[in-house]
C-alpha positions as CSV (number, residue, x, y, z in Angstrom):
1,M,358.0,165.2,268.9
2,S,360.8,165.5,271.7
3,L,360.3,161.8,272.8
4,E,360.4,160.7,269.2
5,I,363.8,162.3,268.6
6,A,365.1,161.1,271.9
7,R,364.1,157.6,271.3
8,K,365.7,157.7,268.0
9,V,369.1,159.0,269.3
10,L,369.1,156.2,271.9
11,E,368.2,153.5,269.4
12,I,370.9,154.7,267.0
13,E,373.4,154.9,269.6
14,A,372.6,151.5,271.1
15,K,373.0,150.0,267.6
16,A,376.3,151.6,267.1
17,L,377.6,150.0,270.3
18,G,376.1,146.6,269.4
19,E,377.9,146.7,266.2
20,L,381.2,147.5,268.0
21,V,380.8,144.3,269.9
22,G,381.0,142.2,266.6
23,R,384.3,144.1,265.3
24,L,386.2,143.5,268.4
25,D,389.3,141.5,267.3
26,H,393.0,140.9,268.0
27,A,393.6,144.7,267.8
28,F,391.9,145.3,271.0
29,E,393.8,142.6,272.8
30,K,397.1,143.9,271.4
31,A,396.1,147.3,272.8
32,V,395.7,145.7,276.1
33,E,399.0,144.2,276.1
34,V,400.8,147.5,275.1
35,V,399.3,149.3,277.9
36,L,399.9,146.6,280.4
37,A,403.7,146.6,279.3
38,C,403.9,150.4,279.5
39,K,406.7,151.5,281.8
40,G,405.6,155.1,281.6
41,R,402.1,156.8,281.6
42,V,399.2,156.3,279.6
43,V,398.8,159.5,277.6
44,V,395.3,160.1,276.1
45,T,394.8,163.1,273.4
46,G,392.1,164.2,271.3
47,M,390.6,167.6,269.9
48,G,386.9,168.8,270.3
49,K,384.5,166.4,271.4
50,S,387.0,163.4,271.2
51,G,389.3,165.4,273.6
52,L,386.4,165.5,276.1
53,I,385.8,161.8,275.6
54,G,389.7,161.5,276.0
55,Q,389.6,163.1,279.2
56,K,387.1,160.6,280.8
57,I,388.9,157.8,279.3
58,S,392.1,159.1,281.1
59,A,390.4,159.5,284.4
60,T,389.0,156.0,284.2
61,L,392.3,154.4,283.5
62,S,393.9,156.4,286.3
63,S,391.2,155.3,288.7
64,T,391.6,151.5,287.8
65,G,395.1,151.0,288.0
66,S,396.7,152.5,284.8
67,P,398.5,155.9,285.7
68,S,397.2,158.3,282.9
69,F,396.8,161.9,282.0
70,F,395.2,163.8,279.1
71,L,397.4,165.9,276.9
72,H,395.6,168.7,274.8
73,P,397.1,168.3,271.3
74,A,396.8,172.0,270.6
75,E,398.6,172.8,274.0
76,A,401.1,170.2,273.1
77,L,402.1,172.1,270.0
78,H,402.9,175.3,272.3
79,G,405.0,173.6,275.0
80,D,403.3,170.8,276.5
81,L,405.0,168.2,274.3
82,G,407.7,168.1,276.9
83,S,405.3,166.0,279.2
84,L,405.8,163.0,276.6
85,V,408.6,160.8,277.6
86,R,410.1,157.5,276.4
87,H,408.1,154.6,277.7
88,D,404.8,156.3,277.7
89,V,401.9,155.1,275.4
90,L,399.8,157.5,273.5
91,I,396.1,156.7,273.0
92,A,394.7,159.1,270.3
93,L,391.2,159.6,269.4
94,S,390.0,161.1,266.1
95,Y,387.1,159.9,264.4
96,S,388.3,161.2,260.9
97,G,391.8,160.1,261.7
98,E,392.9,163.3,259.9
99,T,392.8,165.9,262.8
100,E,395.5,168.3,262.1
101,E,396.7,169.0,265.6
102,L,396.9,165.2,266.3
103,L,398.9,164.6,263.1
104,R,401.6,167.2,264.0
105,L,402.3,165.3,267.3
106,L,403.3,162.1,265.2
107,D,406.9,163.2,264.6
108,T,407.6,163.6,268.3
109,V,405.8,160.4,269.0
110,K,408.0,158.5,266.5
111,R,411.1,160.3,267.8
112,L,410.6,159.1,271.3
113,D,409.7,155.6,270.1
114,I,406.4,156.1,272.0
115,Q,403.7,153.3,271.2
116,L,400.5,154.7,269.5
117,I,397.0,153.4,269.7
118,A,394.3,155.0,267.7
119,L,390.7,155.0,268.2
120,T,389.3,156.1,265.0
121,G,386.4,155.5,262.4
122,N,388.6,155.6,259.4
123,L,391.1,152.7,259.1
124,N,392.7,154.0,256.1
125,S,393.4,157.7,257.6
126,T,396.8,159.1,258.1
127,L,396.6,158.4,261.9
128,A,395.5,154.7,261.5
129,Q,398.4,154.1,259.3
130,A,401.0,155.7,261.7
131,S,399.6,153.8,264.5
132,D,400.9,150.6,266.2
133,V,397.5,149.6,267.0
134,V,394.1,150.7,265.6
135,I,390.8,150.1,267.1
136,D,387.9,150.6,265.0
137,V,385.2,152.7,266.4
138,G,383.4,153.4,263.2
139,I,379.5,154.0,263.0
140,R,376.9,153.9,260.3
141,K,375.5,157.3,261.2
142,E,375.5,160.1,263.7
143,A,372.3,160.3,265.9
144,C,372.1,163.9,265.1
145,P,369.1,164.7,263.0
146,L,371.4,166.8,260.9
147,G,374.1,164.2,260.8
148,L,376.6,166.7,262.0
149,A,377.0,166.8,265.7
150,P,379.5,164.0,267.0
151,T,376.8,161.9,269.0
152,A,377.0,158.1,268.2
153,S,380.7,158.4,267.3
154,T,381.8,159.9,270.7
155,T,379.7,157.4,272.4
156,A,381.4,154.6,270.5
157,M,384.7,155.9,271.7
158,L,383.7,156.2,275.2
159,A,382.4,153.0,275.3
160,M,385.7,151.6,273.8
161,G,387.6,153.2,276.3
162,D,385.5,151.8,279.0
163,A,386.0,148.3,277.5
164,L,389.7,149.0,277.4
165,A,390.1,150.2,281.0
166,M,388.0,147.4,282.3
167,A,389.9,144.7,280.4
168,L,393.1,146.2,282.0
169,L,391.6,146.1,285.4
170,A,390.8,142.5,285.1
171,K,394.4,141.7,283.6
172,R,396.1,143.6,286.6
173,G,394.0,141.7,289.1
174,F,392.8,145.1,290.4
175,N,390.3,144.6,293.1
176,E,388.1,146.3,295.8
177,E,391.0,147.2,298.0
178,D,392.8,148.6,295.3
179,Y,390.0,150.7,294.3
180,A,389.4,151.9,297.7
181,A,393.0,153.0,298.0
182,L,392.7,155.2,295.0
183,H,389.1,156.6,296.2
184,P,389.7,157.6,299.8
185,G,387.3,160.6,299.6
186,G,383.7,161.3,298.4
187,E,380.9,158.7,298.5
188,L,382.9,155.8,296.8
189,G,385.7,156.1,299.5
190,V,383.1,155.9,302.2
191,K,381.3,153.2,300.8
192,L,384.6,151.0,300.3
193,R,385.8,151.5,303.7
194,R,386.5,148.3,305.7
195,V,385.1,147.4,309.1
196,E,388.5,147.8,310.8
197,S,388.5,151.6,309.8
198,V,385.4,152.2,312.0
199,M,385.6,149.4,314.7
200,H,386.3,150.1,318.4
201,T,389.5,148.1,319.7
202,G,391.7,147.7,322.8
203,N,390.3,149.5,325.7
204,E,387.4,150.8,324.0
205,I,385.5,147.5,323.9
206,P,383.1,146.9,326.8
207,R,384.5,143.4,327.6
208,V,384.0,141.3,330.6
209,G,384.8,137.6,331.5
210,P,382.4,134.8,331.8
211,K,382.6,135.0,335.8
212,T,382.1,139.0,335.8
213,P,379.5,139.8,338.6
214,M,376.5,141.6,337.1
215,T,377.2,144.7,338.8
216,D,380.6,144.9,337.2
217,V,378.9,144.0,333.8
218,I,376.5,146.9,334.4
219,Y,379.3,149.4,335.2
220,E,381.4,148.1,332.1
221,M,378.6,148.9,329.9
222,S,377.8,152.2,331.3
223,K,381.5,153.2,331.2
224,K,381.9,152.3,327.4
225,G,378.6,153.6,326.3
226,L,378.0,151.2,323.4
227,G,374.9,149.6,325.0
228,H,376.5,146.2,325.2
229,A,379.2,144.0,326.9
230,V,381.1,141.4,325.2
231,V,381.8,138.2,327.0
232,A,385.3,136.5,326.2
233,D,387.5,134.0,328.1
234,E,391.0,135.0,329.1
235,S,392.6,134.1,325.5
236,G,390.3,136.4,323.8
237,R,387.9,133.9,322.5
238,L,384.2,135.3,322.0
239,L,381.8,133.6,324.2
240,G,378.8,135.7,324.0
241,V,377.4,139.3,324.2
242,I,375.0,141.3,326.8
243,S,372.9,143.9,325.5
244,D,370.7,146.5,327.3
245,G,367.8,144.4,326.1
246,D,369.3,141.3,327.7
247,L,369.4,143.2,330.8
248,R,365.9,144.4,331.0
249,R,364.7,140.9,330.3
250,L,367.0,139.5,332.8
251,F,365.7,141.9,335.6
252,E,362.1,141.2,334.4
253,R,362.5,137.6,335.0
254,E,364.8,137.5,338.0
255,G,364.3,140.8,339.8
256,N,366.8,141.6,342.5
257,R,368.5,138.2,342.3
258,S,369.9,139.3,338.9
259,L,372.6,141.2,340.6
260,D,373.8,137.8,342.1
261,L,374.4,136.3,338.7
262,K,377.5,136.2,336.6
263,A,378.0,137.3,332.8
264,L,377.9,133.8,331.6
265,D,374.3,133.6,333.0
266,A,372.9,136.6,331.2
267,M,374.8,136.5,327.9
268,T,373.5,135.5,324.4
269,R,375.5,132.9,322.8
270,N,376.6,132.7,319.3
271,P,376.0,136.5,318.5
272,L,376.3,137.8,315.0
273,T,380.0,138.4,313.9
274,I,381.8,140.0,310.9
275,G,385.3,140.1,309.9
276,R,387.5,143.2,310.0
277,R,388.3,143.3,306.4
278,D,384.6,143.1,305.3
279,L,383.1,146.3,304.0
280,A,381.6,148.7,306.4
281,T,378.4,148.6,304.3
282,K,378.1,144.9,304.8
283,A,378.2,145.6,308.6
284,L,375.5,148.2,308.3
285,N,373.3,146.0,306.0
286,L,373.6,143.2,308.5
287,M,372.7,145.4,311.5
288,E,369.7,146.9,309.7
289,S,368.2,143.7,308.3
290,R,368.6,142.0,311.8
291,K,367.4,145.1,313.6
292,I,370.5,145.1,315.9
293,T,372.8,148.0,316.8
294,F,376.1,146.1,317.5
295,L,378.3,143.6,315.7
296,L,381.4,141.8,317.1
297,V,384.5,141.7,314.9
298,V,386.3,138.4,315.2
299,G,389.4,137.0,313.6
300,N,391.0,133.2,313.4
301,Q,389.5,130.8,316.1
302,E,386.7,133.2,316.9
303,K,389.1,135.7,318.6
304,L,387.7,139.1,319.5
305,E,389.2,141.8,317.5
306,G,386.8,144.7,318.0
307,V,383.3,145.9,318.0
308,V,381.2,148.1,315.7
309,H,378.0,150.1,316.5
310,I,375.5,151.3,314.0
311,H,376.2,154.9,315.3
312,D,379.8,154.5,313.8
313,L,378.5,153.7,310.5
314,W,375.9,156.6,310.4
315,T,378.6,159.1,311.4
316,T,380.9,158.2,308.5
317,Q,377.9,159.5,306.3
318,M,377.8,156.2,304.5
319,F,374.4,157.2,302.7
């Protein structure tokens, strides 16, 4: 019984979303242009379940480059109307389009010359008639077996809000770097970190020249504690890398003669590299897939800029 109801709910809501696709028209495009031109904030409002959906839409807009906040219509009528100012855009959610608390905001909205975008299922409603842009989120029926609880209708509103936010994101040219700047904390912030935020630079790099004696190479590796030594020329151009494994294999092969060799004789040429602006997750994936613990960070003309160790990524709690 429960599975049957669940399947029916999902089928009804999926069908409702599919029907929205076919009804997208110039009104949606106009809504995007209105928000893009907004010189203030994008204010989202709605009562009850629509209000909860509105809060999520507002949060999504803010996190993708469109400054927004949620205004509770009942609280607005008791003083919070002061948070509305000229140049704002108001997105109002009401399936019936006749929500009393929303309609009582209209006088202020018109007085301040705030452009109004309505998400409603009733295109002939008072809200729709008062709006500058009306987006149709109408459905055939709710997924509630009683036909009472807002289900498919709120799903339609939420999906349309997501569609609006994503269209705006694309129009603004909002990219991963912008997203990372707005999400510095939590799992998203960590996953969007760049290699440059975790790499070792300057004197932290275990760096030697091609003619550095092996005794000095070993000392540099031990001193810096990263298990590798980077070989670079005087201009900073990367030549190769020497790992703990390279040293072990060298001593197995050459014995005590190894100490008479130079870095050039022991290094691995053409080591795996990465750019400083690459995502740290890319660095971690490379190291895990190649079963290595160290990556060299290079810039133009193979100039060494830093190094990153797998421990640096694990300690950022990336996963």
